[in-house]
C-alpha positions as CSV (number, residue, x, y, z in Angstrom):
1,M,39.2,-15.8,140.4
2,I,42.5,-17.4,139.4
3,S,44.7,-14.5,140.5
4,D,43.9,-14.0,144.2
5,L,47.4,-15.2,145.1
6,A,49.0,-12.9,142.6
7,R,46.9,-10.0,143.8
8,R,48.1,-10.6,147.4
9,W,51.7,-10.8,146.3
10,S,51.5,-7.7,144.2
11,F,49.9,-5.7,147.1
12,G,53.2,-5.8,148.8
13,L,54.8,-4.2,145.8
14,V,52.2,-1.6,145.0
15,A,51.4,-0.4,148.5
16,P,54.8,1.2,149.2
17,V,54.7,3.0,145.8
18,A,51.2,4.3,146.5
19,T,52.3,5.5,149.9
20,W,55.2,7.4,148.4
21,L,53.1,9.0,145.7
22,G,50.6,10.0,148.4
23,K,53.3,11.8,150.3
24,L,54.2,13.7,147.1
25,G,50.6,14.8,146.9
26,I,49.9,13.3,143.5
27,S,46.3,12.8,142.6
28,P,44.9,9.3,141.9
29,N,43.3,10.8,138.7
30,V,46.8,11.8,137.5
31,I,48.0,8.2,138.0
32,T,44.9,7.0,136.1
33,L,45.7,9.4,133.2
34,I,49.4,8.4,133.1
35,G,48.4,4.7,133.0
36,F,46.1,5.4,130.1
37,L,48.8,7.3,128.1
38,L,51.2,4.4,128.8
39,N,48.7,1.9,127.4
40,V,48.1,4.1,124.3
41,G,51.9,4.2,123.8
42,M,51.9,0.4,124.1
43,G,49.2,0.1,121.5
44,L,51.2,2.2,119.1
45,L,54.3,0.1,119.8
46,L,52.4,-3.2,119.3
47,S,51.0,-2.0,116.0
48,Q,54.6,-2.1,114.7
49,T,56.3,-5.0,116.5
50,I,55.8,-8.0,118.7
51,H,58.8,-8.3,121.1
52,P,59.4,-9.9,124.5
53,L,60.0,-6.4,125.9
54,T,56.4,-5.4,125.0
55,G,55.1,-8.1,127.3
56,M,57.0,-6.6,130.2
57,L,55.8,-3.1,129.3
58,V,52.2,-4.2,129.0
59,M,52.3,-5.6,132.6
60,L,54.0,-2.5,133.8
61,A,51.3,-0.3,132.3
62,G,48.7,-2.6,133.7
63,A,50.1,-2.1,137.2
64,F,48.7,1.4,137.2
65,D,45.2,-0.1,137.3
66,S,45.8,-1.1,140.9
67,L,48.1,1.8,141.8
68,D,45.5,4.6,141.3
69,G,42.9,2.8,143.4
70,M,45.2,2.0,146.2
71,L,46.5,5.6,146.2
72,A,42.9,6.9,146.4
73,R,42.2,4.6,149.4
74,L,45.4,5.4,151.3
75,T,45.0,9.2,150.9
76,H,41.2,9.1,151.4
77,R,40.7,10.7,148.0
78,A,38.4,8.1,146.6
79,S,35.5,9.8,144.7
80,I,32.6,9.0,142.4
81,F,34.2,10.8,139.5
82,G,37.5,9.1,140.2
83,A,35.9,5.6,140.0
84,F,34.1,6.6,136.8
85,F,37.2,8.1,135.3
86,D,39.3,5.0,136.1
87,S,36.8,2.6,134.8
88,T,36.3,4.5,131.5
89,L,40.0,4.9,130.8
90,D,40.6,1.2,131.6
91,R,38.2,0.4,128.7
92,W,40.1,2.8,126.4
93,S,43.4,1.4,127.5
94,E,42.5,-2.2,126.8
95,S,41.0,-1.2,123.5
96,A,44.2,0.6,122.5
97,I,46.3,-2.5,123.3
98,F,44.1,-4.8,121.3
99,F,43.8,-2.3,118.4
100,G,47.6,-2.2,118.2
101,L,47.7,-6.0,118.0
102,L,44.8,-6.1,115.5
103,Y,46.6,-3.5,113.3
104,Y,49.9,-5.5,113.4
105,Y,48.4,-8.9,112.6
106,S,46.0,-7.5,109.9
107,G,49.2,-6.2,108.2
108,Q,50.7,-9.6,108.4
109,G,47.7,-11.3,106.9
110,A,47.3,-13.5,110.0
111,V,43.6,-14.4,109.8
112,L,43.5,-16.6,112.9
113,E,45.1,-14.0,115.1
114,V,42.9,-11.2,113.8
115,R,39.8,-13.2,114.6
116,L,40.9,-14.2,118.0
117,I,41.9,-10.6,118.9
118,F,38.5,-9.3,117.7
119,L,36.7,-11.9,119.9
120,A,39.0,-10.8,122.8
121,I,38.0,-7.2,122.3
122,V,34.3,-8.0,122.3
123,G,34.6,-10.3,125.2
124,S,36.6,-7.8,127.3
125,L,34.1,-5.1,126.7
126,L,31.2,-7.5,127.6
127,V,32.9,-8.5,130.8
128,S,33.1,-4.8,131.8
129,Y,29.7,-3.9,130.6
130,T,27.9,-6.8,132.5
131,R,29.5,-5.7,135.7
132,A,28.7,-2.0,135.1
133,R,25.1,-2.7,134.2
134,A,24.6,-5.1,137.2
135,E,26.0,-2.6,139.6
136,A,23.8,0.2,138.1
137,L,20.9,-2.1,139.2
138,Q,22.6,-2.4,142.6
139,I,23.5,-6.1,142.0
140,P,27.0,-7.2,143.0
141,C,28.8,-8.6,140.0
142,Q,32.5,-9.3,140.4
143,D,32.5,-13.0,139.7
144,G,34.3,-14.4,136.7
145,L,37.3,-16.2,135.4
146,L,39.1,-13.3,133.5
147,T,38.9,-9.9,135.1
148,R,41.1,-7.1,133.8
149,F,43.9,-8.2,136.1
150,E,44.0,-11.7,134.6
151,R,43.7,-10.4,131.1
152,V,46.7,-8.1,131.5
153,V,48.8,-11.0,133.0
154,I,47.8,-13.4,130.3
155,L,48.5,-10.9,127.5
156,G,51.8,-9.8,129.1
157,L,53.1,-13.3,129.6
158,G,51.9,-14.3,126.1
159,L,53.9,-11.4,124.6
160,L,56.9,-12.1,126.8
161,L,57.2,-15.8,126.1
162,G,55.5,-16.0,122.7
163,P,58.6,-15.0,120.6
164,Y,60.5,-17.9,122.1
165,V,57.6,-20.4,122.2
166,P,55.1,-19.3,119.6
167,I,52.4,-21.8,120.7
168,L,52.2,-19.9,124.0
169,W,51.2,-16.7,122.3
170,T,48.6,-18.5,120.3
171,L,47.3,-20.2,123.4
172,A,47.1,-16.8,125.2
173,L,45.0,-15.4,122.3
174,W,42.6,-18.4,122.5
175,I,42.3,-18.0,126.3
176,L,41.6,-14.3,126.0
177,A,39.1,-14.7,123.1
178,F,37.0,-17.4,124.7
179,G,37.8,-16.8,128.4
180,T,36.4,-13.3,128.2
181,L,33.2,-14.5,126.5
182,F,32.9,-17.2,129.1
183,T,33.4,-14.6,131.9
184,A,30.6,-12.5,130.5
185,I,28.3,-15.5,130.5
186,Q,29.4,-16.2,134.1
187,R,28.4,-12.7,135.1
188,I,25.0,-13.0,133.3
189,Y,24.4,-16.2,135.3
190,A,25.5,-14.6,138.5
191,V,23.0,-11.8,138.1
192,W,20.2,-14.2,137.2
193,R,21.1,-16.3,140.3
194,Y,21.1,-13.2,142.5
195,V,17.6,-12.2,141.2
196,Q,16.3,-15.7,141.7
197,Q,17.6,-15.6,145.3
198,N,16.2,-12.1,145.9
199,P,12.8,-12.0,144.2
200,Q,11.9,-8.8,146.1
201,R,14.3,-7.0,143.8
202,E,12.1,-7.9,140.8
203,E,9.0,-6.7,142.6
204,N,10.6,-3.4,143.5
205,N,11.5,-2.9,139.9
């Protein structure tokens, strides 16, 4: 993954906040819900305007993705439902952001942007689905170029810098569109390779 360094750096920022929230007794599921509502709000905002501030807000809303999980671990409140709830709302959150962008650019008659955003939506959902389906079969599947963390960073930076350097926003959309599809293919290959290396899994099934 291309963001391991960024993840380690962000850990030092998120951990103190999660610790403070834990002392307040706030549930990880509440943080998950707040993050979802922030992303829905961002989707509504993006449906009306593209502004550098929206890039910062997208990354801020995305920070809740790691905050709820860390809070659950620090407070020993991780649960099966919490993991399911978090994963489900993550898909809704990402869809809300992309729908806002799709609505905005369809109103502008921007055919290229609409097509790239549609591909990014499909690719993002496939990235998540391939992992969920593999893990349902008890096959580890976290490989891939663009996980949700990378997608949020690319989207946020594209929105932040795009109004000043438009080519960067276009590049961000291209990366999201085809990077997500490539990541889904990576995960399909990873599952195939795992099955080839563990033929007993096929026999058990």
